[in-house]
Structures are given as structure tokens and as C-alpha cells.
N, C-alpha and C positions, 0 to 999 in steps of 0.2 A: 932694462928701463930705456937707456939713453939710446941703445939701437933703435928700439920700436919709436922713439920719438924722431929719429932721424929718418927712419923709412916712412913713417907718417906724413913727415915734412915733404920728403922728396916725392912722394906720390900726389900729395896735394898739389906741390908745386908743378909737377908735370901734368896734373889734370887741369890746372888753372891756365898754364901756359897753352896747353891744348885748345881748351874753348876759347881763350882771348885771341889766339893766331886765326880761329877760324872765322872770326868776325873782327878784323883789325880797326873797323870804324866804330865798334861799340865800345865804350870805355870800360864798362863792367859787364861781364857775361849774365845772362839771364839765368835764372833757376834751372831752366830746362837745357841750356846750354852746358851749363855744369853736369847735369845728371847725365847728358849724352857723352860728355867727355869721361864721366866715371864708367858708364856702361862699355864704351869702347876700351877703356884701360882694364875693365874687369876681364875681358878676353885674353889679355896677355898673362894673366895669373889663375887660368884654367885651361886643364887638358879634357879634350873632349875624346870619346872612343872613335877609332876609324868609322865604325858603323854610323856614326852621326853626319857623315857626309855621302852623297851618292857615289861619287868618285874623287879622283885627284883633283879635278879641276873645278870642283863644284865651289860656289862662292861662299863666304861667310854671311850667313842670314841673320840680320838684328830684325826682329819683327815687334809690331806695335799691335797690342789687342785693345780694342775700345777707342776712346777719344785721343787723338793725337796731338799733344801740346808740344810736340817738337817743331812742328811747322817743317819748313825745307832747311832749318838749320843744322839738322843732324845729317843730311845727305851732303850739304856744303863741308860740315866739319871732316867727314870721311872721305870725301872726294880724293882718289889717287891713292889712298892709304890701303894696306893690307893686314890681314891677320893671320899668321902662320903660313905666309906665302900666297893666301887666297885674297881675290877681291872681295870688299864688302859689299853687301845689298841690303838696303833698307826696305822692308816691305810691311804694309798693314793687313791685318787680318780681321776679319769678321767673328770666327769661332777659335776657339783653341785647337778643335780636329785640324782645321787649316793650317795651323802653326807647327805641326809635328815635324817639319821639315828644316825649321830654323835652328840656331844654335843658342840664341838669346831672345828672349820674349818679354816685352816689356808689358805689363798687365796695367792698363790704366785704371784709375780710381772709378771711372765709369763703371768698371766690371766687378766692383765689390761685392754684390749680391751673388756674383757667380763664382767667387773664389773657390769653393768647395768642389765644383763641378769642374772648372779649368785645371785646378791641381790634380783632381782625379783623372781626367782624360789624358793629362801630360805625365802621369806617375809613370816612372821606369823609362821614360823617352829622355834621351840626353839633350834636353832642352834647359837652359839656365833660365828660371823665371825670377823676374825683378818687378817691383811695384814701389809705391810710395805711399801705402795705405795701412792705417792700424789694422791688426789681423792678420796680414798677410803670412808671415812667418809662422803664426800658429795655425793658420789654414793649410800650411804644407809649403808655402811658397818658400823659394831659397835666398833672395836677397831683397831687403826693402829699406828705402830710403827714409831717414827720419830727419827732423829739424832739431838739433842739439845747439841750445843757445844761439840759435840764429845761423847756424853752419849746417851744411848737408853733410850728413854721416849715413852709415849703412849697418844694417844688422845681417848676418848671415845663418842661414839653418843648412849647416854642413851635412847633417843627416839626410835631409831631402836631396840635397845634391848628390851624395853617395849613392842614394838609392836609384839615381838616374844615371850612374856611373861617370859622374862628374868628379874630378879631381880639383879641388881648390887649393892653392899654394898657401903654405902656412904663412907666407908673408901677407898675403890679402886677408887671410883669417886674423891675423894679429890686428890689423887696423879696424876691424869691425867692432861696433859697440855691442854691448850686451843686450839682448831682449829678454822679454818676461817669458819666453819660450823655455 
């Protein structure tokens, strides 16, 4: 239990520092700066199969499907950073079919009515799906942000991740909050 608290504290501290350093002039990171920091750090705790990348030099693509509430802050935060020695690219997609070449896909609340189709079109594709909407985990999404006592936390559907051949670290799994899944 003590180790879990230390890991949780360390991950949250790292996420907050990453978000805060991305915009030093802002005294408190916004909700979407924090979520962007979480998404960036999720990548450090997940293994993708080699087939998830076109080749050794392909960038690590983080996609946004639907309304993009991150603005340019996400690009500023990841500027010059790499994930697994790959440069990071942020892309916006209009459909889930366009997003099959990304590694992480944030599915905006604006797409809630399409969750079943989105999840189905990405089933077994090595794309980590992330959202912030009630019912996303139950629809087959992999990670969902939730508000817990005014703090951003996340739920994980490890079965959905495994079906897409993604291996989520036990450290990250231990930090997730329980869902009704």
C-alpha cells in the first residue's frame, strides 16, 4: 500500500511538473494541460507491438478525434520530446478509420454517440483509446478520465488493451481507479 502511494505521488508530481513546465507563465495548469500530460506519460507505461509503426523512423502519433479542447498547448508541451526514441506528432482526425495509424487516440466528448462504432472500427488495432466521458470504458474504450473529488484520475479497461495487443505496465494499472466495468 505504501509503495502504491509513493508511485501515485511520483507519477502525479511528474505529470504536474511536465504540465507546469510547458507553460511557465501559467500559475496553474488547465484541465486539458493536465490531461495532455497524463496522455504523454501513459505512453511511457505501455508497450506497442512493432506492427503499430510503419518503420523504425515513424513518429509516435497522438491523435484527437472530435472537438480538440487541447488547443496548441499539447504541441507546446511535447515540443522536442520523444517517446521510445520516436519524435511525437499530434494529429486531428475526423473519423476513427483515419486514426488507425496513430498510437494513442483521444476521443472527445463530442463523439459520445459514436463510441460503439469508434471502438468497433479500432478493435484489435494497436491504438490506445482515451476519453473523458461516462460510458467509454463500458463501450470498449481503454482509458477514461474521471473527476474524483476535484482531481483528475483515470480508469483502465485492460481487457480492451490486451485485445489490441497493448501491454499496460502493472505500475500504471495500479494507479487506475475502479470503474463500474
